[in-house]
Structures are given as structure tokens and as C-alpha cells.
C-alpha positions in Angstrom: 242.1 -95.0 22.1 239.6 -92.4 22.1 237.0 -92.6 24.5 234.0 -90.4 25.5 231.9 -91.3 28.5 228.4 -89.2 29.2 227.0 -89.3 32.4 224.0 -87.2 34.2 221.1 -88.5 32.5 218.2 -89.7 34.4 214.4 -89.3 35.2 213.2 -86.2 35.8 209.7 -84.0 36.0 208.8 -81.7 33.2 210.0 -78.3 34.2 213.2 -79.9 35.9 216.8 -79.4 35.0 219.5 -81.8 34.3 223.7 -81.4 33.7 224.9 -83.9 31.4 228.8 -84.3 31.4 231.2 -86.0 28.7 234.7 -86.7 29.9 237.0 -87.6 27.0 240.4 -89.6 27.0 242.7 -90.6 24.5 242.5 -87.1 23.0 243.1 -83.6 23.9 239.6 -82.0 23.4 241.1 -78.4 23.5 241.9 -78.9 19.8 238.3 -79.9 18.6 234.8 -78.8 18.5 232.4 -80.9 20.3 228.7 -81.5 20.0 225.9 -83.1 21.9 223.3 -85.1 20.0 219.9 -86.8 21.1 217.9 -89.5 19.7 214.5 -90.3 20.6 212.8 -93.7 20.0 211.9 -94.1 16.4 213.7 -91.0 15.6 216.4 -89.7 13.7 219.8 -88.4 15.8 219.6 -84.8 16.2 222.1 -82.3 16.9 221.3 -80.0 19.6 224.5 -78.1 20.7 227.9 -77.5 19.6 230.9 -75.5 21.1 234.3 -74.6 19.4 237.6 -76.0 20.6 238.3 -72.7 22.7 234.6 -72.3 23.8 234.1 -69.0 22.7 231.5 -70.1 19.7 228.3 -72.0 20.7 225.5 -72.9 18.2 222.1 -74.6 19.2 219.3 -76.4 17.5 216.4 -73.7 17.3 214.3 -76.4 19.2 216.6 -76.1 22.5 217.6 -72.3 22.1 217.2 -70.7 25.6 216.9 -73.9 27.4 220.3 -75.5 26.7 223.6 -74.4 27.7 226.8 -76.1 26.3 229.8 -75.5 28.0 233.7 -77.0 28.4 236.6 -77.1 30.7 239.7 -78.1 28.6 241.8 -78.6 31.5 239.6 -81.1 32.8 239.0 -82.4 29.0 235.3 -82.5 29.5 232.2 -81.1 28.0 229.0 -80.2 29.6 225.3 -79.7 28.7 222.8 -78.1 31.2 219.0 -78.5 30.2 216.5 -76.4 31.7 212.9 -76.1 31.5 212.8 -80.0 30.7 209.9 -81.0 28.2 208.6 -84.8 27.4 210.0 -84.1 24.1 213.4 -83.7 25.4 213.1 -87.5 26.5 215.9 -89.6 24.5 219.6 -90.9 24.7 221.9 -87.9 24.6 225.2 -88.4 23.2 228.6 -86.3 22.9 230.8 -86.4 19.9 234.0 -84.8 18.7 234.8 -83.6 15.3 238.1 -82.8 13.9 237.4 -79.5 13.3 238.0 -76.7 15.7 234.8 -74.6 15.0 231.3 -75.4 14.7 229.8 -75.3 11.3 226.5 -73.6 10.4 224.7 -76.9 10.9 225.2 -79.7 13.9 225.0 -82.8 11.9 226.4 -86.2 12.9 228.1 -86.8 9.7 231.1 -84.3 10.7 231.7 -86.1 14.0 234.1 -88.9 14.2 234.0 -90.0 18.0 231.2 -90.6 20.0 230.3 -91.6 23.3 227.6 -94.6 24.2 225.2 -92.0 25.5 222.9 -91.5 28.5 219.4 -91.6 29.0 217.2 -88.8 29.7 213.6 -88.9 30.4 211.2 -86.5 31.2 207.8 -87.4 32.8 205.0 -85.0 32.1 
């Protein structure tokens, strides 16, 4: 059974940083690209980052470029998301997900991802 577990969320002040982690079990993440999504209250889920299976290719939503960095450690079966210069609008539940592709398509869309974690809450105070 595939299981993704996110951690690292919390309450931080604007301008701060967080490192979110996603640990996978039940699959070998090295074969698949992985993504991070977020969902703010009352809004649709937004794809913010994708990293290819080998880690050489990364894509980011325009809204987070320069502040978010996605990385992975395939030996540990983990994918991380570092968020710098946090803004109140970064508040939301952050999810990691895995798709059957080994690359990142041009757009980071939820419909291409088949396995999801339960999410971790990030709250940024102004």
C-alpha cells in the first residue's frame, strides 16, 4: 500500500522559512516524479512544484519561483520543499503527491497525480 506522509508544517511569521518533508512507503519514489501542492481555505488546490524522478528537472508555479525549492533523496525515499520569505498568502495545507510519469509536465496539475499524502498545515502570520 502506497503511503505519503508530510511533515514540517507549522505557524511562522511572515518572512520566515519552513522545510516540508514527504516520506513515502510502499513505492520506490526513484521511478516517479513528485509534486507539491497547496490549498488555501476556499480556494482550489494549486500545484507549486514538481521534481523529476532523478531530480535533475524542477518546475515551479510562477507565484512561488525564487522562494520555493524542491529536492529529493531517492535513497531515503523522501521529497522536500523549502519555503523562504514566507508570505501570508502562502497559508494553506501543503500536500505531496506522486505521479506515474518520471518527468514533470509543463503544468503542475493535480489530475496527473495518483498518490497523495494527508497534508501538512502551513500558517503564516503577518
